[in-house]
C-alpha positions, 0 to 999 in steps of 0.5 A: 871899101876893104876886104876886112871891112865887109868881113866885120860888116858880114859878121855884124848883121849874121842872121839878117836879110841883105842885099849885096851888089858884086863888082860884075854887076849882079844882085844876091838878096838873102839871109847871112848864114855864116862869114870866114874868112874868104866868103860870105854864105847866103840862104836865099829869100824867096822861092827864086832860089840860088840865082845860079850859084846855089850848091851845098855848103857843109855845115852852113846848109844849102845857099851859095857862098860870095867872095868878100873881095867881089863885094861892090855894095852891101845894104841891110833888107827891110823886115817886110821883104823876107 
């Protein structure tokens, strides 16, 4: 799928808990905080934290950014996993 498709999808579900799998096989779970033209910014779920990507992103709060072009799959997480 195209970067534009994932950009629209991430914007549609901003504020929702999602699971994103990247092309390199990593799985990231978090709440979508913001989306810009290149990245989606997630706030990690649970106490496990930043999955090795933790950093402070100005104006988006604590979280991490994933390149939209690296997304291989996208899924909404059920409410009870929050």
